[in-house]
C-alpha positions, 0 to 999 in steps of 0.5 A: 845834390844837397849834402846831408849836412845842409838838412835834418834827416827824417825817418820814413813815415815821419812825414805824417807827424812832422812838419818839413821845411821846403829847404830840406827837400830836393826838387828836380829843378836842382839836377846838375848839368851832368845829370841833365846830360845823362837824361839827354843821352837817354832821350836821344837813344830812345828817339833813335833806337826805340821810338821808330821800332815800337811796332817791331818790338811789339811783334816780338818775332825774336828775343834777340831784338830786345837783347840787342837794344838793351846791349846798345843801352849798355854801350852808352852807359845807361845800364851802369848808373847804380853799379859802383865804379870799382866794378866798371859802373858809374856809381851815381846817386839813386835819384840819378837812376830815378831820373833815367827811369823817368825818361826810359818810362816813355819806351813801352816794352823796352822800359820793362826789359831795361828796368828788369835788368838794371833793377831786380836783375842787377841790384841783388848782386850790387847789394848782397853779392860778395866781392868775388861775385861782384867782380865776376858779374857786375862789369858784364851786367853794367856793359850789357854783355850779359842780361839778367832776370829775376825769378821769384814768382811761382804759380802758387806764390805771388804776393805771398812770395815766401811760400814758393815751392822751388827747392835747392838741395846740396849735392852729395859732394857738397859742391853744388846746390841742385835746384828744381822748380818752376817760375812764372812771369819772368821778364827777359827770360828768353835772352837772359844770361843770368837768373837771380833765383829764389828757392828754399834749401831743403826744408828751410822756412825762408827762401835763399837766393842764387846767381844762376848762369844759363850755361849751368844747364837744367834750365828750360822755358815755355814760349813767350806769354801772350799778354794784354800789353807790353807785348815786346817784353819777353815774359816766360815760365822758367823750369829748373830741372836738376840745375847744378849751381856752384855753392859759391853762387849762393847770394848772401846767407842761407835763408836770406832770400826773402829779405833780399826780395823785399828790399829789392822790391822796395827799390823797384816800387819807387822806380816804377813811379818814375817810369810810370811818370815818363809814360804819363808824359808821353800820353799827355804829349799825344793828347796835346798834339791830337787835341790841337789837330782834331777839329769839331764844330769848326774848331780844334777840340783843344778849345773845349773846356771838357778837353782842357780839364783832362789835359790839366788834370793829366799835367797836374798828376804828373807834377805831383807824382814827380815832386813826391818821388824825387823828394823820397829819392833824395831822402834815400840818398841822404840816408845812405850818406848818413849811414856811410858817414857813421861807418856802415858799409856802402851796400848795407847802408843802401839796403838800410836806407831803402828799408827805412823808406819802405812806406814812401816807396809803397805810396809812390808805387800806388800813386805813380801807377794810378797817375799813369792809368788816369793819363792813358785813359783820358788820352784815349778819351781825347782821341775818341774813336781813333784812340781805340784803334791800333793805328793811334799811339794811345792804344799802345799806351793804354794796354801797356799801362795796366800791368803797373798796378800789378807789378812790384806787388799789387796796389792793394798789397802796397796800400796795406803795406804802407799802413801796416808798416807805420803801425808796426813802427809805432808799436816798436817805438820807432815812430812817435805816432801814438803821442801825435794821435793823442795830441790831435785827440786832445785838440779836437776835444777842446774844439780845435781844428780850425784852419789857421793861416795868414796872407803869406805864400802857401800859408793857406795850403799848408794849413789845409795840409796840416789838418789833413794830417790830423784827419788821418791821425784821428782816423788811424788812431780810432781804428787802432783803438777799435781793432788793436792788433786785428787791424791787419785783418780789416783790409777795407779799413787799411785801404781807406787809411792808405788813401789818406796817407797817399794824399797827404804825402803827395800833396805835401811834396807838391806844396814843398816843391812849389814853395822851394821853386818860388824861393829860387825863381820868384812867385810870379814865375811859378803861377801855373805850378801854383794852379796845379798845386791848388787844384790838386789840394781840393781833390786831395781834401775830398779824397781824405774826407771820403776815405776817412768817412768810409773807414769811420763808417766801418767801425764807429757807431753812436756818439763816437761816430757822430764825434769822429765825422764832425771832426773829419768834416772840420779837418777836411774843409777847404776855402772856395777856389775856382778850379775850373779857371785854374785848369783852363790856365794850366791847359792853355799853358800846356797846349802852348808848350806842346808837351809837359814842360816842367 
């Protein structure tokens, strides 16, 4: 891992207004031997315990099967990466837990159970528990002796989590909180020992959080939900009927539950991007194998350009996705180290770091889940009629993928969150957005905005990226000037701006990874990665243009519209590039390797 001293720390959201040097970022090729061994142990476990039992897991005849599999993962230390060493965990970096999420993402329903336990089920205690709570619960959660679940969503409170109706009332003797209410879509509920429960104490405005043991009583639940996908994940409605929770099991402070929920969801969002990438790699592997085996017109369909384009696009999106979430993961790790070095307690430092990078977490949740959706959809298409059959592996991939655009806040909510957070930080003076917008406006008024690059490696790509940032700043600035504080009510415009942000961040991440990798291995060794970055750049520029156009059309008229559209066209311009041939080279390489090899 790179140390904090080797690089300049950046703030969350600052990527839009600040150039980043490739030496400042982490790329996955820099993982240590120890981290690689953890990843291999995870892969060995999946190949031995999960892959041969996928059908049995999906049938979900008993919740004990999933419980036993999670426990086996615990015996191998796979549940312990984020738990501090003093509570019998491994205390590893956040990016290490991201690496494991990447691998576990291949495991369909097991990935959901694993992620719910290690993430939203355990981290609230890691970050918000007091010493007594940590010592009591974390060792058993790290080992898999106890399994945890997270009870936030209710029938009438989804995206608006703080509107939940579950109530906690202090008992007459003052020793217990008595919880009454209903929760739904609770992963692992059928075999969980620990429930992280959110409820309002009396008439409080904000939620509080509680650590509830199943043995406390007063907990009942429905049968598992019948779902489109992730059928092996135990998902239930849970009812709390006069559930007596000792007062010492209040997590953090009274009324702090909503803050806990938001911060834990930030963590879950970026880890979901990693998990989705693991699933996308699996879908690509199925695509490659079938394309090489399936013959039509006396040749393998892998030889057809239409199939090569699908395989190349799958691989490209996977490359871009992982470039971005490992970059953000290291930013978070560096931020944690810096906070601790300045005297902040470790748990608080971690929470502050995740809060700092809430924008990037939201961006990655959207991009990661939509990358997976693209990959599984094209995998089914490559399989043709067989892809629609439950006998083929991609049918499960397709079904299991769809939930990820809903998990951890819908993609629409996350799109609006990343834009809204940037605007709020700018208004508070935490992000120098307005000076950057004014600088772009000044440049454009004086006729600037042309592509400026030389013949050096990545100079052209960086020039395009720089202009796409300007296009985003220009459009966002015009929208803020038009709507001021009412921008949050213009959801369509917010979604357009979010898509521009997402393309800028992911493209920059891929460019920086390629540049750093070339500096380590030489340009000749990264030719395929360069093809992926350059072909993605064309699509990113087109997306920025279309999203910007839709936003501008929504609020600008007359001369203002003409000026903004003229500048947008200029700023999203790209040079001619033969993406077809690039994608054929990418596909040929992937087909030769038989899987995603990077």
